[in-house]
Legacy VTK file of the C-alpha trace (Angstrom):
# vtk DataFile Version 3.0
C-alpha trace
ASCII
DATASET POLYDATA
POINTS 322 float
137.595 85.972 88.687
135.892 89.217 87.708
132.167 88.454 87.482
131.066 92.048 87.018
128.592 92.862 84.280
130.048 94.911 81.436
127.945 98.062 81.006
125.725 99.833 83.481
123.537 102.825 82.675
121.992 105.193 85.209
119.022 107.018 83.698
118.244 109.680 86.309
121.229 110.317 88.534
119.921 113.802 89.406
117.148 112.200 91.460
119.733 110.536 93.697
122.612 112.964 94.095
123.615 116.574 93.643
127.250 115.504 93.904
127.075 115.081 97.675
127.298 111.293 97.968
129.998 108.737 97.209
129.382 106.737 94.018
132.452 104.560 94.495
130.485 101.441 95.351
128.352 101.844 92.266
131.385 102.607 90.085
132.955 99.309 91.130
129.828 97.206 90.547
130.157 97.178 86.729
133.146 97.387 84.415
131.835 100.519 82.712
129.167 103.078 83.550
127.287 105.759 81.678
125.639 108.252 84.015
122.766 110.395 82.744
121.498 113.120 85.028
118.072 112.973 83.410
116.489 110.968 80.614
113.496 112.071 78.573
110.972 109.501 77.370
112.221 109.759 73.796
115.795 108.980 74.902
115.145 105.803 76.896
115.373 103.156 74.163
118.636 104.460 72.758
120.235 104.785 76.179
119.393 101.259 77.359
119.946 99.517 74.002
123.405 98.127 74.866
123.182 98.145 78.655
123.553 95.010 80.758
122.370 96.845 83.892
119.970 99.783 84.040
119.457 101.853 87.172
116.291 103.938 87.307
114.575 105.861 90.039
111.532 107.244 88.228
112.189 106.787 84.502
109.555 104.392 83.130
110.649 101.084 81.618
107.684 99.521 79.883
107.356 96.532 77.570
108.276 98.149 74.248
111.385 99.724 75.739
112.500 96.520 77.427
111.915 94.394 74.340
114.374 96.533 72.389
117.125 96.191 75.025
118.563 92.864 73.913
121.606 92.908 76.217
119.695 93.882 79.344
119.938 91.412 82.217
119.187 93.484 85.315
117.080 96.505 86.202
117.831 98.118 89.542
115.073 100.383 90.798
116.698 103.010 92.999
113.584 103.194 95.142
111.068 100.946 96.874
108.108 101.472 94.546
108.067 99.389 91.361
105.236 100.988 89.400
107.602 102.533 86.827
108.788 99.130 85.572
106.665 96.576 83.697
107.453 93.619 85.939
105.436 91.131 83.883
107.282 92.083 80.713
110.617 91.844 82.531
109.812 88.309 83.691
108.798 87.249 80.199
111.980 88.707 78.737
114.199 87.127 81.378
115.267 90.444 82.890
115.748 90.471 86.657
114.396 93.449 88.607
115.464 94.546 92.091
114.414 97.351 94.392
115.630 98.793 97.692
113.642 98.940 100.923
114.260 100.443 104.336
116.946 102.909 103.272
114.995 106.065 104.156
113.322 105.105 107.418
115.250 107.499 109.711
114.803 110.365 107.245
111.049 109.843 106.874
110.516 109.554 110.620
112.485 112.761 111.117
110.372 114.543 108.485
107.110 113.379 110.045
108.063 114.794 113.416
109.528 117.955 111.897
106.024 118.639 110.624
104.273 117.681 113.838
106.629 119.772 115.960
106.466 122.762 113.630
102.691 122.648 114.024
102.516 122.104 117.775
105.070 124.857 118.470
103.627 127.274 115.876
107.189 127.549 114.638
106.495 129.421 111.399
104.238 131.983 113.053
106.767 132.750 115.776
109.569 133.008 113.213
107.491 135.431 111.150
106.589 137.420 114.271
110.251 137.897 115.158
111.125 138.930 111.590
108.227 141.399 111.634
109.625 143.002 114.800
106.865 141.861 117.173
109.360 140.610 119.757
111.416 143.791 119.616
108.253 145.811 120.281
107.052 143.528 123.057
106.591 144.886 126.582
107.662 141.546 128.082
110.427 139.014 127.567
108.284 136.384 125.830
105.714 136.425 123.064
102.645 134.324 123.781
100.707 135.258 120.673
100.214 131.727 119.328
99.308 128.555 121.217
101.962 125.926 121.899
100.886 122.391 122.745
102.774 119.333 123.976
102.791 115.923 122.327
102.780 114.108 125.659
99.360 112.662 126.288
98.187 113.183 122.710
97.148 110.385 120.337
98.833 109.591 117.021
96.981 107.555 114.413
98.953 105.523 111.890
97.659 104.076 108.634
100.157 101.537 107.340
102.110 99.841 110.092
105.038 98.424 108.155
108.639 99.428 108.794
107.961 103.161 108.466
104.754 103.158 110.485
106.350 101.160 113.277
109.382 103.470 113.364
107.111 106.524 113.621
105.170 104.789 116.403
108.343 104.178 118.419
109.350 107.832 118.280
105.808 108.928 119.146
105.926 106.819 122.273
109.200 108.495 123.287
107.306 111.818 123.137
104.690 110.322 125.439
102.043 109.898 122.764
99.505 107.091 122.612
99.616 105.307 119.260
96.498 103.987 117.532
96.841 101.757 114.474
94.197 101.638 111.737
92.936 98.412 110.249
94.479 97.566 106.885
92.551 99.349 104.135
90.166 96.848 102.617
90.976 94.269 105.286
88.834 92.914 108.059
89.053 93.308 111.838
92.490 92.743 113.323
93.607 92.565 116.928
95.110 95.827 118.134
93.844 97.803 115.127
90.871 100.131 114.844
88.458 100.736 111.976
89.316 104.025 110.329
85.968 105.579 111.251
86.665 104.782 114.902
90.294 105.922 114.850
89.889 109.281 113.095
87.782 111.077 115.747
90.287 110.131 118.462
93.652 111.200 117.098
95.446 114.528 117.376
97.745 113.629 114.497
97.335 111.168 111.618
100.360 109.861 109.698
100.035 107.916 106.440
102.489 105.138 105.571
100.517 102.848 103.256
101.210 102.219 99.565
99.044 103.698 96.838
96.790 100.941 95.524
93.193 100.482 94.448
92.097 100.116 98.075
93.976 103.212 99.293
93.383 105.682 96.457
91.321 108.536 97.916
91.363 106.821 101.319
91.337 110.178 103.113
88.554 112.180 101.507
85.983 114.748 102.555
84.084 112.301 104.757
87.206 111.073 106.557
88.467 114.614 107.102
85.107 115.583 108.591
85.496 112.795 111.154
88.797 114.158 112.444
89.191 116.472 115.413
89.336 120.183 114.683
92.732 120.282 116.395
94.103 117.329 114.399
97.135 117.480 112.090
97.496 115.292 108.967
100.877 114.092 107.700
101.265 112.440 104.311
104.729 111.190 103.408
103.339 108.152 101.570
101.735 108.869 98.182
99.702 111.838 96.993
96.767 109.870 95.652
95.917 108.489 99.084
94.463 111.877 100.012
91.736 113.712 98.113
93.769 116.869 97.648
90.898 119.211 96.808
89.008 117.966 99.853
92.052 118.560 102.074
92.407 122.127 100.775
88.765 122.849 101.603
88.965 121.169 105.022
91.893 123.430 105.935
90.142 126.525 104.651
87.037 125.685 106.707
89.049 124.800 109.796
87.776 121.216 109.867
91.289 120.145 110.831
94.068 122.258 112.311
96.811 121.703 109.759
98.689 119.368 107.457
102.142 118.456 106.213
102.111 117.044 102.685
105.356 115.787 101.130
103.780 113.973 98.170
101.244 115.017 95.553
99.243 113.043 93.010
101.163 114.714 90.163
104.892 115.391 90.583
106.153 117.917 89.747
102.764 119.538 90.360
101.147 122.030 87.992
101.125 125.610 89.233
97.343 125.423 89.722
97.458 122.303 91.898
94.783 122.616 94.625
97.310 122.310 97.448
99.541 125.055 96.065
96.885 127.749 96.386
98.158 130.639 98.528
95.016 130.931 100.659
95.250 127.553 102.434
96.021 128.073 106.129
98.298 125.905 108.253
99.558 123.807 105.337
103.192 122.843 104.806
103.982 121.368 101.395
107.461 119.938 100.888
108.705 118.715 97.465
108.899 114.935 98.014
112.003 115.174 100.188
111.045 113.219 103.302
113.242 110.371 102.046
116.098 112.531 100.800
118.628 112.948 103.595
122.204 112.601 102.392
122.608 109.513 104.554
119.483 107.882 103.092
120.611 108.554 99.523
124.014 107.061 100.333
122.371 103.942 101.749
120.198 103.733 98.643
123.152 103.974 96.270
125.181 101.436 98.235
122.209 99.049 98.262
121.820 99.324 94.489
125.518 98.500 94.110
125.041 95.536 96.444
122.126 94.258 94.363
124.271 94.416 91.223
127.168 92.567 92.863
124.858 89.877 94.242
123.235 89.328 90.845
126.595 89.107 89.089
127.756 86.563 91.657
124.717 84.383 91.012
123.150 85.156 94.381
120.488 87.755 93.547
118.770 89.571 96.383
115.928 92.075 96.708
114.338 90.728 93.530
110.816 91.818 92.667
110.826 90.109 89.251
LINES 1 323
322 0 1 2 3 4 5 6 7 8 9 10 11 12 13 14 15 16 17 18 19 20 21 22 23 24 25 26 27 28 29 30 31 32 33 34 35 36 37 38 39 40 41 42 43 44 45 46 47 48 49 50 51 52 53 54 55 56 57 58 59 60 61 62 63 64 65 66 67 68 69 70 71 72 73 74 75 76 77 78 79 80 81 82 83 84 85 86 87 88 89 90 91 92 93 94 95 96 97 98 99 100 101 102 103 104 105 106 107 108 109 110 111 112 113 114 115 116 117 118 119 120 121 122 123 124 125 126 127 128 129 130 131 132 133 134 135 136 137 138 139 140 141 142 143 144 145 146 147 148 149 150 151 152 153 154 155 156 157 158 159 160 161 162 163 164 165 166 167 168 169 170 171 172 173 174 175 176 177 178 179 180 181 182 183 184 185 186 187 188 189 190 191 192 193 194 195 196 197 198 199 200 201 202 203 204 205 206 207 208 209 210 211 212 213 214 215 216 217 218 219 220 221 222 223 224 225 226 227 228 229 230 231 232 233 234 235 236 237 238 239 240 241 242 243 244 245 246 247 248 249 250 251 252 253 254 255 256 257 258 259 260 261 262 263 264 265 266 267 268 269 270 271 272 273 274 275 276 277 278 279 280 281 282 283 284 285 286 287 288 289 290 291 292 293 294 295 296 297 298 299 300 301 302 303 304 305 306 307 308 309 310 311 312 313 314 315 316 317 318 319 320 321
């Protein structure tokens, strides 16, 4: 017996694939699909009006839009975060909501250490030196113009020790690093975890893996940055609002910390005058929210969404958040 739901609509396929992943599993999860590469706010209600399943990564689905979608039975968030869907409204309207977790862990870990290693090896400076002809003009076989440091024996601080934080910690230990875990923001003392004010002065690198919430918004501000070592490196692959971005820009300019890798900003896409896009900030790498975006991770994400649809249709829903 074919239990598949009739019509599925994907609102923002361009956020998931450039044509480089297999959509076969998703294709088979509903009888019919309509794929939209992007969906503007004004187009949402019309596009979900007849849908039984809606897949969204970042397109917002709030109460008024959901109330007008009388056939809608399932919303699949093609991400872990759920802030773009009104979960309370979905519950009241009898619409199930699922998300996907854990799909991007290897990609995020890889991105974190790409940043750390680029910093500790001065990779960009040496690349630029070679392009500029410094090596060709050198009187010896090796350029030693910029310091290179090893991770072995250094300390990595982690804020947010869920699946991602723990995976980063495991790789850090392979490099010979000591891992220090911060207490949960807003929480009390916990065995094996340090208060943030105690952790920050000790670590050579700080990696953020906590969600953005009231107790984490602006968690790393001017005061916290001033507590860090001058040779410390900050990595944020979590959410932009966790870091005071103007304060980070100034800390880098003043040399309060040695560098930073930022993959997420408080506004995405960012305006051209965003404080972390200024050209005079030294030792800053900004990447466009791609830590999660390996081809393999996006394939796992798509397959998981298809699995959530099949499970719901079979009466055995999984990964429900509403």
